[in-house]
N, C-alpha and C positions, 0 to 999 in steps of 0.2 A: 552276311551271307552265311546260311547254316546248311549243313549236310543232313540234318535231322528232319526228314520229311517223309510222308508216306506215299502221296500221290502227286501227280503233276498233270498239267493240261498243255497240250501243244497249241502254240499260237501261230507261228509262221515258220516256213521252211527257209533256212538260211543258205543251204547249199547241198548238193549231192555229188557223190563221187563213185568210183568203181566198188569200193568196199564199205562206204559209209554215207550216212546222211546226217545233216545237222539241222536241228529245229530250235526255235526260240520257245521256251516253256515257262509256265508259271506254276510254282509248287503250292501245296496246300498251306504253306507258311506265308505265302505272299511274295516270295522272292522270284525275280525274273532271272532265269539262267539260260545257258546254251546247252543243249543235250545232243551228244554225238552218238549215233547208233552204229556200232561196229559188228558186222557179220563175221564171226570167227570160223575158222576151219573146223570140221568135225573132229571130235576126240576129247576125252576128259583131260588129258595132259595139257592140251592146248588151252582149254578153258581155265585150268588151274594156274598155268603160267600167266595168262592174261589177267586174272584176278590179282595175282601177286604184284605184277607190274603196275596195275591200276592203283593198288594201295600205296605203292611208292610214289606215284604221281600225285596222289592226294596229299602226301607229305611235303611237296614242293611249296615253297613260300618265298617269292622274290617279286620285287616291284616291276620287273620287266618280263615276268612269266605269268601266263594266264593262271588264275587261281582255280584249282580243282576243288569241287564241293563234295561229290560223292560218286560211287559207282553202283550200278544196278544191272541185273539181268532182265531182259525184256520178258515179262510173264507170258507173252504170246509166242515168242520164239526162244527156245532154250539156249541156242548158241549165239545169241545176239547180246553183246555187252553195251551198256549205255554209260557214257562218261558225262557227268554234269560239271560244268565249269561256269565261271562268272560270265555274264553277258557284257561284251565290250562295245561301247559306242565308238564309232570311228570308221576309218577306211583301211584297206590293206595297203601295204607299201607299193604293190604293183599299180594300184589305182592312183596313188599319189604321183608315182613316176610317170605314168600315162605316156610311155614312149619317148619322154624327153629327159635329158640329163638333169640331175639335181645340182645345186650349188655345193661347193666343197664344204661350206659350213654345215649344210644339212646332212651331207654324207658323214661328216664327223659326228654330228649329234646322234644320228641313228646307229652308226657303227659302234659307238661307245656303249650305247644301251644294249645292243644285241650281243656284243662281246661280253658284257657283264652277265647277261642271261646265260650264255654258253659256259662261261667260267664257273657259274654257280652249279649247273647240272653236271659238268665234267669233274668237278671236285667233290661231288657227293660220295658217300660211301654206302653201297657201291656206286660207281659213276653211272651217269645216265647219258645216253646219246639220243638225239632227236631223230636223225635219219631222214628228215625231210625239210631241212632249212631252205626256204626260198621266199621270194617276195610276196607270194600269196599267203604264206603262213606267218606273216608279221603284220600285226595291226598297229595303227598309229591313232591315238586318241586326239581329240581337238587341241589338247594342251601339249601335243608333240611327245607324249609319253608312249614308248614302244612296248608292245606286248608280243612275246613269242607264243604262238598258239599251235593247235593241231598236233598234240603229242600221241596221236593214235598209233603212229608207227614207231614210237620210241621204245627203247629196251635198255636193260641194265647190262653193263659190260662184264665180261669174265676175263681174268688175267690169262695170258698165253702160258702154256706149259713149257717154259723155257727157263732153265736154271740161271741163265745169264741176264734175264730181264728182271726189272724191279717189280716186285709183287704189288699189285694194286695200281700201278702207274697207268694213266690213260693212254700213254704213248704205246704201251705194250699190252693193251687190252682190246679185245675184238668181240664182235657178235656176228655170227654167220646166219645166212638165210638162203633157202633154196629159191626163194622168190626175190626178184629185183624190186626193192622198195625205193621210194623217193621220186623225184621229178627229173625227167630228162632235161639236160641243160644245167643241172646242179650236182650231178653225180661225179664222184671222184674217179680218177683213172684206175686205181686199184680195184674198185668195185666192178667197173666195166670189164677189166682185164680178167679177173678171177671168175666172173660170171661166164665170160666167153670161153675161157680155157678149161676151167674146172667145174663149171656148173654151180658154183657156190659164190654168192656175193658176200664179201667180208667187209663189215662196217666197223668204224672206230670213231674216237673223238676227232681224229684228223680228217675223217670224211665230213664231219660237221664243219670243220674249219675250211675245207675246200668249198663247201656249199656257201659258207659265209663269204668267202672271197668272190664267188660268182654273184652273190647278192650285191657286194660292193661294186662289181663290174656293171651290173644292171643299173645301179644308182648313178654311176659315172657316165654311162653311155646311153642309157635309155632302153637297152635291149639286153637279154640274156646272152651269155657267150655262144658264138656260132648260131645265132638266132634263126638265120634263114636256112640252115641246113636241115636235112632230114635226120631223124634219130640215128639211123645207121651211119650217116656221114659224120654226125656229131660224135658218135662213139669212136669212129676211126680217127678223127682229127684230135680228139682229146687224148686217146691212148698213144698216138704216134707223136703229136706235136705239143701236147700240153695245152694250157689255157692261153687265150689270146692276150696280147699286150694292150696296155692302156695307152691311149694317144699321149705323146710327150708334151705337146703344146697346151693341152686342155687343163691339166692339173699339176699340182706340185710334185716334187721328187719324193716328199714324205709319203704322199698318197700312193705313188707307184710302188715304192718299196713296201708299204703296208700291204698292198694288194698281192704283190709277187710273193711275199712271205706266206700268204694263205694258199696259194695255188702251186706250190712246188710239186713236181710229179712224184718225187720221192717223199712219201708221207712222213718219214722220219726227220726230214729237214724243214717241215712246215712249222709255223708258229703254233704254240698252244694258245688257249684263250687268255691265260695269264700273260703270255708274251705280248699279245695284242694290246692288252690294257696298259702295258709299259712302253709301247711304241711311241715314238716322237709324234706321229700323226695324231694320236689321241691326247698325248700329254701337252704338246706345244702347238699353238695355233699361230702360224706366221703372221697372218694379218692382224691378229690381236696382239702378237708379240711386238710388232712395230709400234702399235698404239701404246703398249705398255712401256716400251723403250723410250718413246717420246715423253710419256708421263714421268718416267724416272728422271730423264734429263731435265725436264722443266722443274721437277721437285728438287733435284740437286742444285739447279741454278738458283731457285728460290731460297734454298737452305744457305747457299754461299752468300747470297745478298743479305739474308737475315743475319748471318753470322758476322759479316762485315759491318752491317748497321748496328748490331748489338755491340760489337767491339768499339765502334766510334762512340756510341752512346755511353758505354762503360768508361772509355777514356775521357770523354767530356765530363761525365759525372765525377770521375776521380780528380780531374783538374779543378772542377768547381769545389769539390770537397777540400782539396789542398788549399785553394785560395780562401775558402771560408775559415779553415783552420788557421791559416797564416794571419788572415785579417782579425779573427777572434783573438789570437795570441797577441798580436800587436796592440789591439785595443785594450786587452787586459793589462799588458805591460805598461801602456801609457797611463791607464787609470791607476795602476798600482804606484807609478812614479808620482803622479799628481797627489794621490792620497799621502804618500810618504812625505812629500814636500810640505803639504798642508799640516800633517801630523807634527812634523818637526817645527814648523813655524808656530803651530798652536802650543806645543810644549815649551818652546823658547819664550813666547809672549807670556804664557801662564807663569813660567818660572820667574821671569822678570817682574811681572805684576805682583806676584806673591812676595818677592823680595822687597820690592818698593813699598808695599803695604806694611810689611813687617817693620822696615826701617822707620817709616813715618809714624807707625803706632808706638814704636819704642821711643822715638824722639819726643812725641807728644807726652808720653808717659813720664819721661825724665824731666821734661819742662814743667809739667804740672806738679811733679813731686818736689822740684826745686822751689816753685812758688809756694807750695803748701808749707814747706819748712820756713820760708821767710814770713809768712803770714800766720797770724793766730786764728784761732777759731776751729772748733771740732767739726762743725757741720760742713764747712768747705773742704776740709780734708777727706771727709767721707765721700763727698761728691766727686772729688778728684780721683779717689781710689775706684769709685764705681765706674767712672768714665774710662779709666785705664783698663779695668777689667773687661768692659764692653768692647774696647778696641782690640784687646788681646783675643777675645772670643771671635770677633770679625776676622782677624788674621787667621785664626785656626780654621774658620769656616771656608775662607778663601783657599787655604792649603788643601783642605779636604775636597773642595770642588775641583781643584787642579788634579788631585789624584784620581777622582772620579772620571774627569775628562780623559786622562791618560788611559785609564782602564777601558773606557768606552772606545777610544781610538784603537787600542790593542784588540779588542773584541771585533771591531770593524775590519781590522786587517786580517784576522783569522777568517772571518766570513768571506772576505775577498778571495783568500787563498783557497778556501773550500769551493767557492763558485768556480774558480779557475780549474781546480781538479775535476769537478763534476763536468765541466764543459769539455775538458780534454778527453774524459772517458766516453762522453756521448758522441763527440766528433769521431773518435776512433771506431765506434760501432755504427757509424752511418753507412747504409748500404743503398739507400734510395733517396730520391730528391725530396720525398715527402718527409722522411725522418730528418733530413738536413734542414728543411724548412722549419719543422717544429723545434729543432735544437736552436736555430737562429732566433726564433721567437722567444724561447725560454731564456736565451742569453740576453736578449734585449730587455726582457722583464726583470732578470736578475740584476742587470746593469742599472735599470731605473730604481730598483729597490736599494741598491748600494748608493746611488746618487741621493736618494731620499734620506738614507741614514747619514750620509756625509753632510747633507744640508742641516739635518737635525743636530748633529755634533757640532757643526760650525755655529749654529744659532746658540747652542748651549755655552760654547766657548765665548762668543761675543757677549752673552749675558754676564758671564763671570768677570770678563775683562772690564 
């Protein structure tokens, strides 16, 4: 949507009022807009003020406020100002209510968006007041997005000349008018009272909040406050009695407090738009809060069950780990004892066999030497000596094999101790069942390798023996 266009074509009339008419138009840029024709009172000062305020409206940008595109003066009528805004598809809030109360969830949805729109314009610098908040000036799109429209009566606030007031505060800022602006049924009592007594209607951000409260009342009951009364009776009842009460049985206490905070007769005690956004009615949803509380309880119960299950699984895993470690240590201890016994037996047998071989070889050598001295002949002596040397070499070979066997058994024992150490380290680092299973498989593989080495050593010893 662009405000840079030269001409426009009227398509349909969207509505007419006492001071304005609204048309659906198409610009020469192809944009479809809404054009509001405002007839201004005569006077250059009035026209200049209207142009200044219109420029401020063009600067408004909020998702819940109609977007202004441009302002023009009607070339045919000099004192007619034209406000171009986005064209909104949807229905007015009054059409949606259609004389029937809305559900509290809908009231909350629309109230939240309208409060955000008012908070935006009231906190501008300078603040802007709408001066005609009512259900006809609130559009609802098909996706339930709210748009505050018809800013033709809005104006910028000026601070009161009071040293005790906060400069720039919307609570102490007013705009006066000789003409009563707004919609009967949504006008604040201070506007009606000052107009009746002093001839001047005094508007403020709090008068917008009163109108907001009347809008909430119409959403809750289907009708505007004191709907059946004549305007004079309405003015009298509002000035004397204040706003009507919401029925207690129909809606929650939060909604009633929210409404009453908007329609206090003393405007200084009314909520601001910022207060409304922080009210429990908009922040907390009792029906959703019950569902949320149930979800939290279910989640806490599931967490407790998961915690207990995890604790049991962790305890079971720790017990399985402890049993595996104990079993592995016991098996390693038994294997070490078996190997030590076999090593001792092998060393004993090897030592005995080597001693026996040495004694037999020495005995045969002595016997042959004795026979050689008793007999004559050089060749026979040479043969005997050769045989004795061969037997001595055999004895040395047996002794070397015995030493090799002992060294092999020592190496085997060291390998066993290394396996036990690696097993202990792995078992200490076990955190999951999968790692424990892999460690057990590795232990089984290492045990098989040790058994194979043991078998090889035993076979070698049997060969030597």
